[in-house]
Residue frames relative to the residue before (quaternion, step in Angstrom):
aa qw qx qy qz dx dy dz
M 1.0000 0.0000 0.0000 0.0000 0.00 0.00 0.00
R 0.1030 -0.7530 0.6466 0.0663 3.60 -0.99 0.86
A 0.3277 -0.7635 0.5236 0.1885 3.52 -0.83 0.88
S 0.4702 0.7049 -0.4417 0.2948 3.58 1.14 0.28
P 0.5844 0.5358 -0.3871 0.4707 3.67 1.11 -0.48
P 0.6769 -0.4900 0.3620 0.4131 3.61 -1.21 0.35
G 0.6726 -0.5643 0.3160 0.3597 3.55 -1.01 0.66
P 0.6592 0.4964 -0.2974 0.4801 3.61 0.90 -0.85
D 0.6327 0.5217 -0.3400 0.4603 3.57 1.02 -0.66
Q 0.6277 0.5419 -0.3160 0.4609 3.55 1.02 -0.81
A 0.6684 0.5078 -0.2962 0.4557 3.57 0.94 -0.92
T 0.6456 0.5193 -0.3042 0.4702 3.52 1.11 -0.77
T 0.6434 0.5210 -0.3169 0.4628 3.57 1.03 -0.81
V 0.6447 0.5131 -0.3257 0.4636 3.58 0.93 -0.82
R 0.6609 0.5044 -0.3023 0.4663 3.58 0.96 -0.89
A 0.6388 0.5559 -0.3143 0.4291 3.59 1.03 -0.85
V 0.7980 0.2986 -0.1469 0.5025 3.61 0.99 -0.84
A 0.3274 0.7575 -0.4952 0.2718 3.57 1.28 0.36
P 0.6966 -0.4635 0.3178 0.4460 3.58 -1.22 0.33
P 0.4932 -0.0768 -0.8651 -0.0501 1.57 -2.15 1.28
F 0.4960 0.6179 -0.4663 0.3933 3.61 1.16 0.19
P 0.7145 -0.4910 0.2817 0.4112 3.59 -1.24 0.34
G 0.4552 -0.6762 0.4704 0.3381 3.62 1.09 -0.48
A 0.5809 -0.5508 0.4807 0.3580 3.50 -1.47 0.15
F 0.1065 -0.8122 0.5725 0.0355 3.58 -0.95 0.82
T 0.0159 -0.7503 0.6599 0.0347 3.50 -1.23 0.46
E 0.2845 -0.7359 0.5912 0.1677 3.59 -1.26 0.48
V 0.0140 0.7841 -0.6171 0.0645 3.54 -0.81 1.03
N 0.8547 -0.0639 0.0514 0.5126 3.60 -0.74 1.01
G 0.7316 -0.4284 0.2494 0.4680 3.58 1.04 0.76
C 0.6210 0.5111 -0.3396 0.4876 3.61 1.29 -0.11
R 0.2725 -0.7322 0.6053 0.1526 3.58 -0.80 1.08
L 0.0778 -0.8162 0.5725 -0.0027 3.58 -0.53 1.17
A 0.2596 -0.7264 0.6186 0.1497 3.58 -1.03 0.88
V 0.1635 -0.7670 0.6144 0.0869 3.47 -0.76 1.08
L 0.1446 -0.8816 0.4490 0.0195 3.52 -0.07 1.36
E 0.7905 -0.0091 0.0134 0.6123 3.55 1.17 -0.55
T 0.0042 0.7916 -0.6104 0.0267 3.62 -1.01 0.91
R 0.1328 -0.7384 0.6482 0.1301 3.47 -1.39 0.13
V 0.4661 -0.6184 0.5304 0.3451 3.59 -1.08 0.60
D 0.2910 -0.7747 0.5341 0.1731 3.61 -0.62 1.03
T 0.5432 -0.6412 0.4462 0.3077 3.53 -1.23 0.60
E 0.6394 0.5110 -0.3275 0.4720 3.56 1.25 -0.46
P 0.5270 -0.6335 0.4613 0.3289 3.54 -1.15 0.52
A 0.6846 -0.4468 0.3616 0.4483 3.59 -1.24 0.13
R 0.3888 -0.7296 0.5215 0.2113 3.55 -0.93 0.90
Y 0.8043 0.2074 -0.0812 0.5509 3.55 1.00 -0.85
L 0.0605 -0.8628 0.5019 0.0075 3.55 0.80 1.05
T 0.7004 0.4764 -0.2985 0.4397 3.58 0.82 -0.84
Q 0.7021 0.4086 -0.2525 0.5257 3.59 1.34 -0.23
A 0.4250 0.7147 -0.4582 0.3139 3.55 1.29 0.03
P 0.5527 -0.1879 -0.8120 -0.0010 1.55 -2.08 1.35
C 0.0935 0.8160 -0.5627 0.0935 3.55 -0.94 0.86
L 0.3222 -0.7214 0.5882 0.1724 3.59 -1.20 0.53
Y 0.1450 0.7840 -0.5942 0.1061 3.59 -1.06 0.81
A 0.3750 -0.6780 0.5788 0.2543 3.59 -1.29 0.31
A 0.0568 0.7619 -0.6422 0.0620 3.56 -1.22 0.84
D 0.8535 0.0077 -0.0171 0.5208 3.60 -0.84 0.83
G 0.7089 -0.4887 0.2456 0.4454 3.52 1.01 0.98
E 0.6763 0.4330 -0.3077 0.5103 3.65 1.18 0.30
W 0.4116 -0.6805 0.5384 0.2785 3.50 -1.27 0.39
Y 0.0618 -0.7888 0.6113 0.0155 3.59 -1.15 0.76
A 0.1355 -0.7396 0.6471 0.1264 3.52 -1.25 0.43
D 0.2883 -0.7474 0.5821 0.1395 3.55 -0.85 1.07
C 0.2290 -0.7810 0.5710 0.1076 3.57 -0.87 0.95
V 0.6318 -0.5778 0.3756 0.3549 3.57 -1.15 0.61
D 0.6372 0.5175 -0.3536 0.4486 3.65 1.16 -0.31
G 0.6133 -0.5859 0.3407 0.4056 3.65 1.23 0.16
R 0.5810 0.5475 -0.3849 0.4631 3.56 1.28 0.12
R 0.2112 -0.7544 0.5922 0.1886 3.51 -1.27 0.17
L 0.3175 -0.7048 0.6059 0.1878 3.51 -1.30 0.56
K 0.2963 -0.6728 0.6438 0.2121 3.52 -1.13 0.72
I 0.2391 -0.7567 0.5947 0.1285 3.58 -0.74 1.03
V 0.2620 -0.8142 0.5086 0.0988 3.50 -0.23 1.39
R 0.7894 0.0746 -0.0117 0.6093 3.56 1.06 -0.88
L 0.0328 0.7703 -0.6329 0.0706 3.56 -0.73 1.12
A 0.0096 -0.8064 0.5905 -0.0306 3.66 -0.82 0.88
M 0.1050 -0.7343 0.6664 0.0749 3.50 -1.41 0.51
E 0.8268 -0.0217 -0.0448 0.5603 3.55 -0.67 1.09
A 0.6891 -0.5158 0.2523 0.4421 3.58 1.01 1.03
L 0.6258 0.4941 -0.3618 0.4830 3.63 1.21 0.22
P 0.5369 -0.6185 0.4572 0.3467 3.60 -0.99 0.75
V 0.1665 -0.7610 0.6195 0.0968 3.52 -1.15 0.72
T 0.0814 -0.7964 0.5993 0.0027 3.51 -0.49 1.23
P 0.6381 -0.5490 0.3474 0.4132 3.65 -1.06 0.59
D 0.6943 0.4877 -0.2927 0.4409 3.61 0.96 -0.83
R 0.7632 0.3082 -0.1810 0.5383 3.63 1.26 -0.27
A 0.3100 0.7716 -0.4971 0.2479 3.52 1.16 0.57
P 0.5441 -0.6175 0.4554 0.3396 3.55 -1.15 0.62
P 0.6668 -0.5213 0.3408 0.4091 3.61 -1.09 0.46
A 0.5848 0.5975 -0.3741 0.4013 3.62 1.10 -0.62
L 0.7231 0.4159 -0.2339 0.4995 3.58 1.21 -0.49
A 0.4089 0.7617 -0.4240 0.2699 3.59 1.27 0.17
Q 0.7186 0.4242 -0.2458 0.4932 3.59 0.88 -0.94
Q 0.0988 0.8252 -0.5469 0.1011 3.57 -0.16 1.19
P 0.4953 -0.1208 -0.8549 -0.0960 1.48 -2.30 0.95
L 0.3978 -0.7040 0.5470 0.2166 3.57 -1.22 0.60
G 0.4182 -0.7178 0.5061 0.2318 3.55 -0.68 1.11
L 0.1979 -0.7415 0.6337 0.0971 3.56 -1.17 0.83
V 0.3199 -0.7417 0.5672 0.1605 3.54 -1.06 0.87
């Protein structure tokens, strides 16, 4: 998954490759993350100058896109296990996390 296309395009891509397909993936600090479900959020990007990026806020995961929109990541997994902001591995602690 690349966060450079517009937010709605990202949400459509994630939905198109959702299970039973392999899903959308991204790699952050050596962690391969499966982005299994997203929604275009009503709030604008929080870290527009650092977009595309991933971060947690208010107990949820978000991805800021370069078009100024943000996606709420409803389901994020690593090695087939759910990753919640409160149980994220140390590699995901320094946020926002740049996406390539």
